[in-house]
RONURO-38979 format. One record per residue (C-alpha): x, y, z. Coordinates in pm, whole numbers, padded with zeros to 5 digits, always signed. Example, Ala and Ser with C-alpha at 12.3 -4.5 7.8 and 13.67 -1.06 7.14 Angstrom:
+01230-00450+00780;+01367-00106+00714;
//
This chain:
-03911+09044-06324;-04194+08975-06570;-04626+08948-06447;-04884+08735-06565;-05185+08748-06469;-05390+08407-06610;-05758+08269-06551;-05716+07959-06511;-05979+07748-06670;-06085+07348-06515;-06136+07079-06771;-06278+06725-06700;-06253+06470-06960;-06490+06242-06962;-06540+05874-07074;-06820+05707-07207;-07017+05464-07450;-07026+05730-07712;-06656+05839-07641;-06463+06132-07475;-06599+06506-07433;-06496+06742-07208;-06657+06945-06959;-06541+07296-06900;-06533+07584-06620;-06424+07837-06496;-06140+07873-06247;-06036+08151-05976;-05774+08456-06108;-05413+08388-06075;-05095+08578-06078;-04759+08495-06121;-04425+08679-06053;-04159+08511-06268;-03767+08671-06242;-03568+08821-06533;-03283+08545-06383;-03503+08235-06409;-03621+08312-06802;-03304+08369-06918;-03253+08032-06782;-03513+07881-06989;-03392+08071-07291;-03027+07954-07193;-03189+07543-07146;-03453+07574-07500;-03100+07737-07687;-02859+07447-07591;-03072+07169-07562;-02851+06908-07501;-02955+06876-07147;-03235+06884-07241;-03219+06665-07501;-03077+06369-07238;-03329+06386-07076;-03592+06358-07238;-03463+06071-07425;-03261+05859-07163;-03609+05639-07109;-03593+05565-07493;-03203+05539-07491;-03281+05231-07260;-03589+05073-07450;-03422+05106-07716;-03071+04954-07591;-03341+04672-07414;-03445+04557-07737;-03158+04566-07906;-03015+04299-07647;-03283+04120-07612;-03327+04088-08004;-02929+03973-08083;-02894+03775-07733;-03184+03457-07810;-03165+03204-08054;-03400+03108-08310;-03530+02867-08098;-03928+02870-08175;-04039+02947-07814;-03789+03225-07854;-03895+03421-08156;-04179+03617-07949;-03882+03712-07718;-03693+03868-07968;-03951+04007-08156;-04017+04189-07838;-03713+04317-07856;-03701+04407-08218;-04049+04578-08149;-03902+04754-07847;-03586+04894-08011;-03812+05059-08268;-04042+05244-08022;-03705+05363-07807;-03602+05505-08128;-03875+05689-08243;-03978+05781-07955;-03588+05986-07926;-03656+06122-08272;-03990+06198-08173;-03879+06398-07876;-03543+06553-08048;-03802+06685-08304;-04035+06830-08048;-03716+06974-07824;-03548+07098-08170;-03833+07271-08313;-03895+07483-07984;-03547+07566-08033;-03613+07714-08403;-03923+07911-08277;-03698+08079-08017;-03414+08172-08200;-03665+08314-08458;-03742+08586-08219;-03697+08877-08105;-03463+08884-07735;-03832+09029-07585;-04003+08818-07716;-03771+08530-07654;-03764+08659-07239;-04099+08652-07226;-04210+08383-07374;-03983+08203-07169;-04112+08391-06887;-04411+08208-06979;-04320+07845-06953;-04144+07946-06605;-04496+08017-06492;-04636+07752-06679;-04408+07514-06511;-04460+07615-06175;-04891+07597-06158;-05097+07392-06077;-05178+07180-06301;-05431+06962-06119;-05753+07003-05958;-05941+06779-05785;-05968+06551-06135;-05963+06848-06352;-05702+06950-06550;-05630+07311-06553;-05560+07519-06788;-05359+07915-06829;-05509+08171-06997;-05299+08473-06985;-05450+08770-06976;-05292+09063-07168;-05325+09277-07517;-05259+08991-07752;-05513+08745-07553;-05734+09035-07555;-05755+09091-07916;-05788+08715-08014;-06142+08661-08151;-06367+08372-07985;-06233+08144-08201;-05892+08185-08185;-05922+08184-07838;-06120+07848-07857;-05854+07686-08029;-05530+07865-07918;-05618+07748-07541;-05834+07389-07573;-06184+07578-07559;-06539+07418-07614;-06730+07681-07777;-06950+07808-07474;-06705+07848-07252;-06466+08009-07488;-06773+08319-07573;-06823+08302-07155;-06427+08393-07153;-06429+08691-07404;-06730+08859-07265;-06736+08852-06990;-06314+08778-06862;-06199+08946-07115;-06307+09262-07125;-06091+09629-07138;
//
């Protein structure tokens, strides 16, 4: 059984004429308990990714085949050239999406294979916890900071980079919430 004591960080994305800004606040503590079996299933799914690859790339495969059909079945009339071009663009987008998703999955697989069995199970348990955790609260995105020995050792800048925190929140979290 894996136990994670986490801290919620709420992030609101504000868009205005100057661009996008982040507004963050510290939320509540939240605890997650993940079974070893769940972590092992997640590890198996990452190490043997055929089902995951198929699930993630299916929409791109459909887009690719629709694009191929559009670009090959129509005649060369000028009015239809735009539809042919749209088909070529759809096919290119589909193949790009397939390659991108496969690359992400295989990079995650490679990093998981390089871990020790204990690290692998802990990492997969953390991924299971993040999957079951709420991602949004009203308009806010929620990020979770796992409060463990490694997080307590992080410097403010490292904490900010790892969890995408603005500097003021990173300082606040480090000073008030991550005290050993």
